[in-house]
mmCIF file of the C-alpha atoms, coordinates in Angstrom:
data_MODEL
# 
_entry.id   MODEL 
# 
loop_
_atom_site.group_PDB 
_atom_site.id 
_atom_site.type_symbol 
_atom_site.label_atom_id 
_atom_site.label_alt_id 
_atom_site.label_comp_id 
_atom_site.label_asym_id 
_atom_site.label_entity_id 
_atom_site.label_seq_id 
_atom_site.pdbx_PDB_ins_code 
_atom_site.Cartn_x 
_atom_site.Cartn_y 
_atom_site.Cartn_z 
_atom_site.occupancy 
_atom_site.B_iso_or_equiv 
_atom_site.pdbx_formal_charge 
_atom_site.auth_seq_id 
_atom_site.auth_comp_id 
_atom_site.auth_asym_id 
_atom_site.auth_atom_id 
_atom_site.pdbx_PDB_model_num 
ATOM 1   C CA . MET A 1 1   ? -14.840 -22.590 -3.454  1.00 0.00 ? 1   MET A CA 1 
ATOM 2   C CA . THR A 1 2   ? -11.504 -21.870 -1.878  1.00 0.00 ? 2   THR A CA 1 
ATOM 3   C CA . ASP A 1 3   ? -8.538  -21.595 -4.232  1.00 0.00 ? 3   ASP A CA 1 
ATOM 4   C CA . PRO A 1 4   ? -5.327  -23.201 -2.814  1.00 0.00 ? 4   PRO A CA 1 
ATOM 5   C CA . ALA A 1 5   ? -3.284  -20.645 -4.886  1.00 0.00 ? 5   ALA A CA 1 
ATOM 6   C CA . VAL A 1 6   ? -4.515  -17.888 -2.626  1.00 0.00 ? 6   VAL A CA 1 
ATOM 7   C CA . SER A 1 7   ? -3.918  -17.678 1.173   1.00 0.00 ? 7   SER A CA 1 
ATOM 8   C CA . ALA A 1 8   ? -6.789  -16.797 3.399   1.00 0.00 ? 8   ALA A CA 1 
ATOM 9   C CA . THR A 1 9   ? -4.752  -13.760 4.474   1.00 0.00 ? 9   THR A CA 1 
ATOM 10  C CA . THR A 1 10  ? -4.307  -12.432 0.969   1.00 0.00 ? 10  THR A CA 1 
ATOM 11  C CA . ARG A 1 11  ? -7.592  -12.411 -0.874  1.00 0.00 ? 11  ARG A CA 1 
ATOM 12  C CA . VAL A 1 12  ? -7.877  -8.680  -1.882  1.00 0.00 ? 12  VAL A CA 1 
ATOM 13  C CA . GLY A 1 13  ? -5.313  -5.859  -2.184  1.00 0.00 ? 13  GLY A CA 1 
ATOM 14  C CA . LEU A 1 14  ? -4.465  -2.386  -3.420  1.00 0.00 ? 14  LEU A CA 1 
ATOM 15  C CA . ILE A 1 15  ? -2.063  -1.078  -5.950  1.00 0.00 ? 15  ILE A CA 1 
ATOM 16  C CA . VAL A 1 16  ? -1.398  2.606   -5.094  1.00 0.00 ? 16  VAL A CA 1 
ATOM 17  C CA . ARG A 1 17  ? 0.702   4.720   -7.425  1.00 0.00 ? 17  ARG A CA 1 
ATOM 18  C CA . LEU A 1 18  ? 2.223   7.993   -6.280  1.00 0.00 ? 18  LEU A CA 1 
ATOM 19  C CA . GLU A 1 19  ? 4.090   10.579  -8.346  1.00 0.00 ? 19  GLU A CA 1 
ATOM 20  C CA . ALA A 1 20  ? 6.155   12.904  -6.232  1.00 0.00 ? 20  ALA A CA 1 
ATOM 21  C CA . ARG A 1 21  ? 7.168   16.455  -7.255  1.00 0.00 ? 21  ARG A CA 1 
ATOM 22  C CA . PRO A 1 22  ? 10.756  16.051  -8.344  1.00 0.00 ? 22  PRO A CA 1 
ATOM 23  C CA . GLU A 1 23  ? 12.067  18.262  -5.474  1.00 0.00 ? 23  GLU A CA 1 
ATOM 24  C CA . HIS A 1 24  ? 10.224  16.203  -2.944  1.00 0.00 ? 24  HIS A CA 1 
ATOM 25  C CA . ALA A 1 25  ? 10.953  12.573  -4.221  1.00 0.00 ? 25  ALA A CA 1 
ATOM 26  C CA . GLN A 1 26  ? 13.437  11.819  -1.450  1.00 0.00 ? 26  GLN A CA 1 
ATOM 27  C CA . GLU A 1 27  ? 11.038  13.242  1.144   1.00 0.00 ? 27  GLU A CA 1 
ATOM 28  C CA . LEU A 1 28  ? 8.158   11.138  -0.175  1.00 0.00 ? 28  LEU A CA 1 
ATOM 29  C CA . GLN A 1 29  ? 10.419  8.130   -0.161  1.00 0.00 ? 29  GLN A CA 1 
ATOM 30  C CA . GLU A 1 30  ? 11.350  8.707   3.536   1.00 0.00 ? 30  GLU A CA 1 
ATOM 31  C CA . LEU A 1 31  ? 7.549   9.174   4.448   1.00 0.00 ? 31  LEU A CA 1 
ATOM 32  C CA . LEU A 1 32  ? 6.602   5.940   2.654   1.00 0.00 ? 32  LEU A CA 1 
ATOM 33  C CA . THR A 1 33  ? 9.539   3.931   4.185   1.00 0.00 ? 33  THR A CA 1 
ATOM 34  C CA . GLY A 1 34  ? 8.844   5.392   7.478   1.00 0.00 ? 34  GLY A CA 1 
ATOM 35  C CA . ALA A 1 35  ? 5.262   4.172   7.322   1.00 0.00 ? 35  ALA A CA 1 
ATOM 36  C CA . LEU A 1 36  ? 6.406   0.496   7.676   1.00 0.00 ? 36  LEU A CA 1 
ATOM 37  C CA . ASP A 1 37  ? 5.884   0.688   11.496  1.00 0.00 ? 37  ASP A CA 1 
ATOM 38  C CA . LEU A 1 38  ? 2.325   1.967   10.822  1.00 0.00 ? 38  LEU A CA 1 
ATOM 39  C CA . ALA A 1 39  ? 1.657   -0.948  8.263   1.00 0.00 ? 39  ALA A CA 1 
ATOM 40  C CA . ARG A 1 40  ? 2.990   -3.471  11.020  1.00 0.00 ? 40  ARG A CA 1 
ATOM 41  C CA . GLU A 1 41  ? 0.463   -2.135  13.514  1.00 0.00 ? 41  GLU A CA 1 
ATOM 42  C CA . GLU A 1 42  ? -2.385  -2.845  11.122  1.00 0.00 ? 42  GLU A CA 1 
ATOM 43  C CA . THR A 1 43  ? -3.454  -6.574  12.018  1.00 0.00 ? 43  THR A CA 1 
ATOM 44  C CA . GLY A 1 44  ? -5.468  -6.787  8.745   1.00 0.00 ? 44  GLY A CA 1 
ATOM 45  C CA . THR A 1 45  ? -2.694  -5.835  6.536   1.00 0.00 ? 45  THR A CA 1 
ATOM 46  C CA . THR A 1 46  ? -0.819  -9.024  5.703   1.00 0.00 ? 46  THR A CA 1 
ATOM 47  C CA . VAL A 1 47  ? 1.451   -7.905  2.827   1.00 0.00 ? 47  VAL A CA 1 
ATOM 48  C CA . TRP A 1 48  ? 2.770   -4.322  2.387   1.00 0.00 ? 48  TRP A CA 1 
ATOM 49  C CA . PHE A 1 49  ? 5.513   -3.155  -0.025  1.00 0.00 ? 49  PHE A CA 1 
ATOM 50  C CA . VAL A 1 50  ? 6.680   0.219   -1.108  1.00 0.00 ? 50  VAL A CA 1 
ATOM 51  C CA . LEU A 1 51  ? 8.272   0.256   -4.533  1.00 0.00 ? 51  LEU A CA 1 
ATOM 52  C CA . ARG A 1 52  ? 10.365  2.774   -6.398  1.00 0.00 ? 52  ARG A CA 1 
ATOM 53  C CA . LEU A 1 53  ? 9.192   2.744   -10.062 1.00 0.00 ? 53  LEU A CA 1 
ATOM 54  C CA . GLY A 1 54  ? 11.270  5.642   -11.274 1.00 0.00 ? 54  GLY A CA 1 
ATOM 55  C CA . PRO A 1 55  ? 13.113  8.763   -10.032 1.00 0.00 ? 55  PRO A CA 1 
ATOM 56  C CA . ALA A 1 56  ? 9.900   10.328  -8.522  1.00 0.00 ? 56  ALA A CA 1 
ATOM 57  C CA . SER A 1 57  ? 7.439   7.339   -9.119  1.00 0.00 ? 57  SER A CA 1 
ATOM 58  C CA . PHE A 1 58  ? 6.411   4.969   -6.232  1.00 0.00 ? 58  PHE A CA 1 
ATOM 59  C CA . ALA A 1 59  ? 3.784   2.406   -5.660  1.00 0.00 ? 59  ALA A CA 1 
ATOM 60  C CA . ILE A 1 60  ? 2.493   0.667   -2.576  1.00 0.00 ? 60  ILE A CA 1 
ATOM 61  C CA . VAL A 1 61  ? 1.187   -2.928  -3.057  1.00 0.00 ? 61  VAL A CA 1 
ATOM 62  C CA . ASP A 1 62  ? -0.611  -4.515  -0.220  1.00 0.00 ? 62  ASP A CA 1 
ATOM 63  C CA . ALA A 1 63  ? -2.940  -7.330  0.572   1.00 0.00 ? 63  ALA A CA 1 
ATOM 64  C CA . PHE A 1 64  ? -5.614  -8.247  3.145   1.00 0.00 ? 64  PHE A CA 1 
ATOM 65  C CA . PRO A 1 65  ? -7.870  -11.190 3.969   1.00 0.00 ? 65  PRO A CA 1 
ATOM 66  C CA . ASP A 1 66  ? -11.053 -9.369  3.078   1.00 0.00 ? 66  ASP A CA 1 
ATOM 67  C CA . ASP A 1 67  ? -12.771 -6.044  2.064   1.00 0.00 ? 67  ASP A CA 1 
ATOM 68  C CA . GLY A 1 68  ? -13.261 -5.061  5.678   1.00 0.00 ? 68  GLY A CA 1 
ATOM 69  C CA . ALA A 1 69  ? -9.510  -5.143  6.421   1.00 0.00 ? 69  ALA A CA 1 
ATOM 70  C CA . ARG A 1 70  ? -8.803  -3.329  3.128   1.00 0.00 ? 70  ARG A CA 1 
ATOM 71  C CA . GLN A 1 71  ? -11.273 -0.617  3.903   1.00 0.00 ? 71  GLN A CA 1 
ATOM 72  C CA . ALA A 1 72  ? -9.736  -0.245  7.545   1.00 0.00 ? 72  ALA A CA 1 
ATOM 73  C CA . HIS A 1 73  ? -6.397  0.317   5.795   1.00 0.00 ? 73  HIS A CA 1 
ATOM 74  C CA . ILE A 1 74  ? -7.886  2.862   3.529   1.00 0.00 ? 74  ILE A CA 1 
ATOM 75  C CA . ASP A 1 75  ? -9.361  4.732   6.534   1.00 0.00 ? 75  ASP A CA 1 
ATOM 76  C CA . GLY A 1 76  ? -6.118  4.155   8.471   1.00 0.00 ? 76  GLY A CA 1 
ATOM 77  C CA . ARG A 1 77  ? -3.128  6.118   9.577   1.00 0.00 ? 77  ARG A CA 1 
ATOM 78  C CA . ILE A 1 78  ? -0.913  5.663   6.344   1.00 0.00 ? 78  ILE A CA 1 
ATOM 79  C CA . ALA A 1 79  ? -3.714  7.054   4.317   1.00 0.00 ? 79  ALA A CA 1 
ATOM 80  C CA . ASP A 1 80  ? -4.203  9.904   6.734   1.00 0.00 ? 80  ASP A CA 1 
ATOM 81  C CA . LEU A 1 81  ? -0.558  10.628  6.456   1.00 0.00 ? 81  LEU A CA 1 
ATOM 82  C CA . LEU A 1 82  ? -0.687  10.813  2.586   1.00 0.00 ? 82  LEU A CA 1 
ATOM 83  C CA . ARG A 1 83  ? -3.878  12.967  2.796   1.00 0.00 ? 83  ARG A CA 1 
ATOM 84  C CA . THR A 1 84  ? -2.066  15.331  5.001   1.00 0.00 ? 84  THR A CA 1 
ATOM 85  C CA . GLU A 1 85  ? 1.360   15.410  3.279   1.00 0.00 ? 85  GLU A CA 1 
ATOM 86  C CA . GLY A 1 86  ? 0.245   14.592  -0.260  1.00 0.00 ? 86  GLY A CA 1 
ATOM 87  C CA . PRO A 1 87  ? -0.825  18.144  -1.443  1.00 0.00 ? 87  PRO A CA 1 
ATOM 88  C CA . ARG A 1 88  ? 2.766   19.312  -0.713  1.00 0.00 ? 88  ARG A CA 1 
ATOM 89  C CA . LEU A 1 89  ? 4.689   16.275  -1.934  1.00 0.00 ? 89  LEU A CA 1 
ATOM 90  C CA . LEU A 1 90  ? 2.759   14.912  -4.900  1.00 0.00 ? 90  LEU A CA 1 
ATOM 91  C CA . ALA A 1 91  ? 2.755   16.051  -8.430  1.00 0.00 ? 91  ALA A CA 1 
ATOM 92  C CA . ALA A 1 92  ? -0.491  14.239  -9.264  1.00 0.00 ? 92  ALA A CA 1 
ATOM 93  C CA . ARG A 1 93  ? -3.383  12.663  -7.603  1.00 0.00 ? 93  ARG A CA 1 
ATOM 94  C CA . VAL A 1 94  ? -2.835  9.370   -6.028  1.00 0.00 ? 94  VAL A CA 1 
ATOM 95  C CA . GLU A 1 95  ? -4.067  6.391   -8.055  1.00 0.00 ? 95  GLU A CA 1 
ATOM 96  C CA . VAL A 1 96  ? -5.695  3.776   -5.894  1.00 0.00 ? 96  VAL A CA 1 
ATOM 97  C CA . SER A 1 97  ? -6.725  0.352   -7.566  1.00 0.00 ? 97  SER A CA 1 
ATOM 98  C CA . PRO A 1 98  ? -8.423  -2.210  -5.639  1.00 0.00 ? 98  PRO A CA 1 
ATOM 99  C CA . VAL A 1 99  ? -7.481  -5.700  -6.794  1.00 0.00 ? 99  VAL A CA 1 
ATOM 100 C CA . ASP A 1 100 ? -8.305  -9.386  -6.274  1.00 0.00 ? 100 ASP A CA 1 
ATOM 101 C CA . VAL A 1 101 ? -5.383  -11.608 -5.406  1.00 0.00 ? 101 VAL A CA 1 
ATOM 102 C CA . LEU A 1 102 ? -5.397  -14.718 -7.777  1.00 0.00 ? 102 LEU A CA 1 
ATOM 103 C CA . ALA A 1 103 ? -2.275  -16.353 -6.430  1.00 0.00 ? 103 ALA A CA 1 
ATOM 104 C CA . ALA A 1 104 ? 0.382   -15.734 -3.901  1.00 0.00 ? 104 ALA A CA 1 
ATOM 105 C CA . LYS A 1 105 ? 3.687   -17.083 -2.614  1.00 0.00 ? 105 LYS A CA 1 
ATOM 106 C CA . LEU A 1 106 ? 4.105   -16.276 0.981   1.00 0.00 ? 106 LEU A CA 1 
ATOM 107 C CA . PRO A 1 107 ? 6.593   -17.239 3.684   1.00 0.00 ? 107 PRO A CA 1 
ATOM 108 C CA . ALA A 1 108 ? 5.562   -20.155 5.761   1.00 0.00 ? 108 ALA A CA 1 
ATOM 109 C CA . ALA A 1 109 ? 3.932   -18.928 9.084   1.00 0.00 ? 109 ALA A CA 1 
# 
């Protein structure tokens, strides 16, 4: 059954929490905001936000039409960038939580 509260483009998502080393918070912010172009290239990534939660705490919230698109994102260039730069920039392991989208308000296409 299709739920009208959920767009076909936003059925599943990820919530990713990142904690920067305090001396690298600005650099992590720049890395994350600079990844916007990479997110735009991912045809299966329909929603992508970078959020600041605190001085050195960040989150990425994104959504996808299906598990395949979500996995492609996990295997993609943004994740590669975090795997490469993370050990130097991050104070803790990245927390990745797969989620199901229950409702969404999106701009009209």
